[in-house]
Backbone as a printed PyTorch tensor [residue, N CA C, xyz], in Angstrom:
tensor([[[-14.4070,  23.7610,  10.5580],
         [-14.4360,  22.3060,  10.6140],
         [-13.2790,  21.7490,   9.7880]],

        [[-12.5580,  20.7820,  10.3190],
         [-11.3850,  20.2150,   9.6440],
         [-11.8130,  19.2570,   8.5420]],

        [[-11.0130,  19.2080,   7.5170],
         [-11.2550,  18.2870,   6.4050],
         [-10.9560,  16.8620,   6.8380]],

        [[-11.6700,  15.8980,   6.3240],
         [-11.4410,  14.5030,   6.7120],
         [-10.4900,  13.7730,   5.7670]],

        [[ -9.9010,  14.4860,   4.8110],
         [ -8.9780,  13.8120,   3.8960],
         [ -7.7160,  13.3970,   4.6060]],

        [[ -7.0970,  14.2500,   5.3940],
         [ -6.0100,  14.0090,   6.3160],
         [ -4.9910,  12.9330,   6.0170]],

        [[ -4.6640,  12.6530,   4.7470],
         [ -3.6510,  11.6290,   4.4550],
         [ -2.2910,  11.9860,   5.0350]],

        [[ -1.9420,  13.2730,   5.1110],
         [ -0.6020,  13.6700,   5.5440],
         [ -0.3520,  13.3320,   7.0000]],

        [[ -1.3980,  13.1880,   7.7880],
         [ -1.2320,  12.8940,   9.2020],
         [ -1.5490,  11.4400,   9.5280]],

        [[ -1.6010,  10.5980,   8.5230],
         [ -1.9290,   9.2020,   8.7140],
         [ -0.8110,   8.4880,   9.4620]],

        [[ -1.1570,   7.8020,  10.5400],
         [ -0.1520,   7.0740,  11.3030],
         [  0.3070,   5.8400,  10.5240]],

        [[  1.4780,   5.3440,  10.9000],
         [  2.0130,   4.1540,  10.2330],
         [  1.0580,   2.9700,  10.3900]],

        [[  0.4700,   2.8230,  11.5660],
         [ -0.4500,   1.7060,  11.8010],
         [ -1.7020,   1.8260,  10.9310]],

        [[ -2.2440,   3.0350,  10.8530],
         [ -3.4380,   3.2430,  10.0360],
         [ -3.1180,   3.0530,   8.5580]],

        [[ -1.9560,   3.5260,   8.1450],
         [ -1.5250,   3.3720,   6.7560],
         [ -1.3470,   1.8920,   6.4130]],

        [[ -0.7340,   1.1550,   7.3220],
         [ -0.5600,  -0.2860,   7.1150],
         [ -1.9170,  -0.9600,   6.9580]],

        [[ -2.8790,  -0.5840,   7.7870],
         [ -4.2220,  -1.1610,   7.6930],
         [ -4.8710,  -0.8340,   6.3480]],

        [[ -4.7090,   0.4050,   5.8760],
         [ -5.2960,   0.7970,   4.5940],
         [ -4.6950,  -0.0190,   3.4500]],

        [[ -3.3770,  -0.1640,   3.4550],
         [ -2.7070,  -0.9390,   2.4000],
         [ -3.1350,  -2.4020,   2.4730]],

        [[ -3.1990,  -2.9530,   3.6690],
         [ -3.6310,  -4.3500,   3.8340],
         [ -5.0540,  -4.5390,   3.3030]],

        [[ -5.9400,  -3.5760,   3.5970],
         [ -7.3260,  -3.6770,   3.1170],
         [ -7.4000,  -3.6230,   1.5970]],

        [[ -6.6000,  -2.7430,   0.9980],
         [ -6.5800,  -2.6410,  -0.4680],
         [ -6.1750,  -3.9800,  -1.0780]],

        [[ -5.0900,  -4.5630,  -0.5810],
         [ -4.6180,  -5.8490,  -1.1120],
         [ -5.6580,  -6.9300,  -0.8590]],

        [[ -6.2210,  -6.9460,   0.3330],
         [ -7.2290,  -7.9480,   0.6880],
         [ -8.4320,  -7.8730,  -0.2520]],

        [[ -8.9260,  -6.6660,  -0.4730],
         [-10.1030,  -6.4880,  -1.3220],
         [ -9.8080,  -6.7850,  -2.7880]],

        [[ -8.6460,  -6.3560,  -3.2850],
         [ -8.3180,  -6.5650,  -4.6940],
         [ -8.0500,  -8.0300,  -5.0120]],

        [[ -7.4530,  -8.7460,  -4.0600],
         [ -6.9860, -10.0950,  -4.3540],
         [ -7.6890, -11.1890,  -3.5490]],

        [[ -8.6580, -10.8250,  -2.7190],
         [ -9.4010, -11.8140,  -1.9650],
         [ -8.5490, -12.5930,  -0.9660]],

        [[ -7.5860, -11.9120,  -0.3660],
         [ -6.7050, -12.5270,   0.6270],
         [ -7.1460, -12.0450,   2.0000]],

        [[ -7.2960, -12.9650,   2.9560],
         [ -7.6870, -12.5840,   4.3040],
         [ -6.6420, -11.6820,   4.9500]],

        [[ -7.1120, -10.7180,   5.7400],
         [ -6.1950,  -9.7800,   6.3900],
         [ -5.1630, -10.4900,   7.2620]],

        [[ -5.5170, -11.6180,   7.8490],
         [ -4.5530, -12.3180,   8.7140],
         [ -3.3460, -12.8340,   7.9340]],

        [[ -3.4760, -12.9570,   6.6090],
         [ -2.3600, -13.3920,   5.7610],
         [ -1.5110, -12.2210,   5.2730]],

        [[ -1.9230, -11.0010,   5.6040],
         [ -1.2520,  -9.8140,   5.0790],
         [ -0.5740,  -9.0200,   6.1940]],

        [[  0.5260,  -9.5320,   6.6670],
         [  1.3310,  -8.8270,   7.6560],
         [  2.3480,  -7.9610,   6.9170]],

        [[  2.9280,  -6.9520,   7.5910],
         [  3.9030,  -6.0980,   6.9080],
         [  5.0380,  -6.8770,   6.2320]],

        [[  5.4680,  -7.9800,   6.8370],
         [  6.5910,  -8.7460,   6.2800],
         [  6.1780,  -9.7720,   5.2290]],

        [[  4.8880,  -9.8670,   4.9360],
         [  4.4020, -10.8550,   3.9710],
         [  4.9510, -10.5600,   2.5740]],

        [[  5.6050, -11.5670,   1.9900],
         [  6.1280, -11.4570,   0.6280],
         [  5.0040, -11.7780,  -0.3490]],

        [[  4.7080, -10.8150,  -1.2290],
         [  3.5910, -10.9950,  -2.1520],
         [  3.8320, -12.1310,  -3.1380]],

        [[  5.0600, -12.2670,  -3.6260],
         [  5.3170, -13.3230,  -4.6050],
         [  5.6130, -14.6650,  -3.9350]],

        [[  6.5250, -14.6870,  -2.9770],
         [  6.9110, -15.9690,  -2.3620],
         [  5.8100, -16.5850,  -1.5050]],

        [[  5.1940, -15.7740,  -0.6430],
         [  4.2110, -16.3170,   0.2910],
         [  2.7940, -16.3980,  -0.2800]],

        [[  2.4470, -15.4620,  -1.1410],
         [  1.0800, -15.4180,  -1.6650],
         [  0.9750, -15.8650,  -3.1180]],

        [[  2.1180, -16.0280,  -3.7780],
         [  2.1010, -16.5000,  -5.1610],
         [  1.6480, -15.4590,  -6.1670]],

        [[  1.7370, -14.1750,  -5.8170],
         [  1.3290, -13.1260,  -6.7430],
         [  2.3180, -13.0320,  -7.8930]],

        [[  1.7960, -12.8240,  -9.0950],
         [  2.6640, -12.5990, -10.2510],
         [  2.7200, -11.0960, -10.5390]],

        [[  3.4120, -10.7320, -11.5870],
         [  3.6010,  -9.3160, -11.9250],
         [  2.2650,  -8.6090, -12.1410]],

        [[  1.3240,  -9.2720, -12.7740],
         [  0.0070,  -8.6710, -13.0370],
         [ -0.7050,  -8.3690, -11.7190]],

        [[ -0.6170,  -9.2940, -10.7580],
         [ -1.2350,  -9.0710,  -9.4450],
         [ -0.6330,  -7.8410,  -8.7680]],

        [[  0.6870,  -7.7320,  -8.8030],
         [  1.3710,  -6.6100,  -8.1540],
         [  1.0100,  -5.2970,  -8.8540]],

        [[  0.9680,  -5.3040, -10.1670],
         [  0.5850,  -4.0960, -10.9090],
         [ -0.8400,  -3.6890, -10.5500]],

        [[ -1.7330,  -4.6390, -10.4150],
         [ -3.1070,  -4.3650, -10.0330],
         [ -3.1520,  -3.6660,  -8.6670]],

        [[ -2.3490,  -4.1530,  -7.7300],
         [ -2.2790,  -3.5490,  -6.3960],
         [ -1.6780,  -2.1480,  -6.4880]],

        [[ -0.6190,  -1.9860,  -7.2690],
         [  0.0100,  -0.6780,  -7.4450],
         [ -1.0200,   0.3310,  -7.9560]],

        [[ -1.7800,  -0.0490,  -8.9630],
         [ -2.7770,   0.8630,  -9.5340],
         [ -3.8200,   1.2670,  -8.4980]],

        [[ -4.2420,   0.3200,  -7.6910],
         [ -5.2410,   0.6180,  -6.6660],
         [ -4.6560,   1.4980,  -5.5590]],

        [[ -3.4130,   1.2510,  -5.1570],
         [ -2.7550,   2.0800,  -4.1460],
         [ -2.5690,   3.5010,  -4.6900]],

        [[ -2.1560,   3.6050,  -5.9510],
         [ -2.0030,   4.9270,  -6.5710],
         [ -3.3250,   5.6890,  -6.5760]],

        [[ -4.3850,   5.0020,  -6.9360],
         [ -5.7070,   5.6300,  -7.0090],
         [ -6.1710,   6.0550,  -5.6030]],

        [[ -5.9910,   5.1820,  -4.6400],
         [ -6.4560,   5.4390,  -3.2790],
         [ -5.7260,   6.6170,  -2.6320]],

        [[ -4.4070,   6.6480,  -2.7930],
         [ -3.5990,   7.6790,  -2.1400],
         [ -3.2570,   8.8600,  -3.0560]],

        [[ -3.7560,   8.8270,  -4.2920],
         [ -3.5380,   9.8900,  -5.2640],
         [ -2.0490,  10.1910,  -5.4360]],

        [[ -1.3040,   9.1580,  -5.8130],
         [  0.1300,   9.2880,  -6.0580],
         [  0.5230,   8.3950,  -7.2170]],

        [[  1.7600,   8.5500,  -7.6600],
         [  2.2920,   7.7200,  -8.7380],
         [  3.5030,   6.9780,  -8.2060]],

        [[  3.5280,   5.6690,  -8.3990],
         [  4.6520,   4.8490,  -7.9650],
         [  5.4800,   4.5170,  -9.2030]],

        [[  6.7360,   4.9870,  -9.2610],
         [  7.5890,   4.6900, -10.4190],
         [  7.8390,   3.1930, -10.5710]],

        [[  8.0410,   2.7670, -11.8080],
         [  8.2590,   1.3460, -12.1030],
         [  9.4630,   0.7640, -11.3710]],

        [[ 10.4820,   1.5930, -11.1170],
         [ 11.7180,   1.0710, -10.5260],
         [ 11.6460,   0.8760,  -9.0080]],

        [[ 10.5400,   1.2710,  -8.3810],
         [ 10.4070,   1.0840,  -6.9320],
         [ 10.1800,  -0.4030,  -6.6500]],

        [[ 11.0470,  -1.0170,  -5.8260],
         [ 10.8720,  -2.4340,  -5.5210],
         [  9.7210,  -2.6440,  -4.5250]],

        [[  8.7010,  -3.3590,  -4.9560],
         [  7.5350,  -3.6170,  -4.1180],
         [  7.3180,  -5.1280,  -4.0300]],

        [[  7.8820,  -5.7240,  -2.9860],
         [  7.8000,  -7.1720,  -2.8300],
         [  7.0050,  -7.5870,  -1.6040]],

        [[  6.9240,  -6.7020,  -0.6220],
         [  6.2360,  -7.0010,   0.6370],
         [  5.1790,  -5.9430,   0.9030]],

        [[  4.2590,  -6.2760,   1.7840],
         [  3.2480,  -5.3090,   2.2030],
         [  3.9380,  -4.0530,   2.7270]],

        [[  4.9930,  -4.2300,   3.5150],
         [  5.7020,  -3.0850,   4.1010],
         [  6.3470,  -2.1890,   3.0420]],

        [[  6.7100,  -2.7410,   1.8880],
         [  7.2850,  -1.9220,   0.8150],
         [  6.2710,  -0.8790,   0.3420]],

        [[  5.0150,  -1.3080,   0.1940],
         [  3.9560,  -0.3770,  -0.2060],
         [  3.7560,   0.6800,   0.8690]],

        [[  3.6990,   0.2400,   2.1270],
         [  3.4780,   1.1560,   3.2450],
         [  4.5980,   2.1950,   3.3120]],

        [[  5.8450,   1.7500,   3.2120],
         [  6.9970,   2.6640,   3.2920],
         [  6.9750,   3.6880,   2.1550]],

        [[  6.6630,   3.2320,   0.9490],
         [  6.6330,   4.1660,  -0.1830],
         [  5.5320,   5.2120,   0.0200]],

        [[  4.3400,   4.7620,   0.3650],
         [  3.2220,   5.6940,   0.5470],
         [  3.5310,   6.6620,   1.6880]],

        [[  4.0560,   6.1440,   2.7810],
         [  4.3750,   6.9940,   3.9230],
         [  5.4080,   8.0720,   3.5600]],

        [[  6.4410,   7.6800,   2.8350],
         [  7.4630,   8.6420,   2.4110],
         [  6.8620,   9.6930,   1.4780]],

        [[  6.0230,   9.2450,   0.5630],
         [  5.4030,  10.1720,  -0.3910],
         [  4.4790,  11.1650,   0.3320]],

        [[  3.6890,  10.6620,   1.2640],
         [  2.7800,  11.5370,   1.9970],
         [  3.5370,  12.5140,   2.8920]],

        [[  4.6620,  12.0810,   3.4340],
         [  5.5080,  12.9560,   4.2540],
         [  6.0770,  14.0910,   3.4070]],

        [[  6.4930,  13.7790,   2.1750],
         [  7.0070,  14.8040,   1.2660],
         [  5.9360,  15.8170,   0.9230]],

        [[  4.7210,  15.3460,   0.7210],
         [  3.6090,  16.2400,   0.3880],
         [  3.3060,  17.1840,   1.5500]],

        [[  3.4200,  16.6830,   2.7730],
         [  3.0980,  17.4690,   3.9550],
         [  4.1620,  18.5260,   4.2390]],

        [[  5.3890,  18.2730,   3.7820],
         [  6.5090,  19.1910,   4.0810],
         [  6.4320,  20.4730,   3.2710]]])
């Protein structure tokens, strides 16, 4: 029987949905406001503390570490970083 952890085979669409759900749940933002191109600071008014909170939750969920120097301004930035990290793990 196959394991259900399967992060390495997560599709971009599924990964985007997971990241959107994390942000939605942590910050009480409706999913319809969280498109890949949504700017967390400009469009949603998130400050540094909000972004750090999301980073910590994404790290916990995907079991990875996001370095401080990684620019994370949009939903897609989180998705791209996680996707790249999971691809490296699978290789």
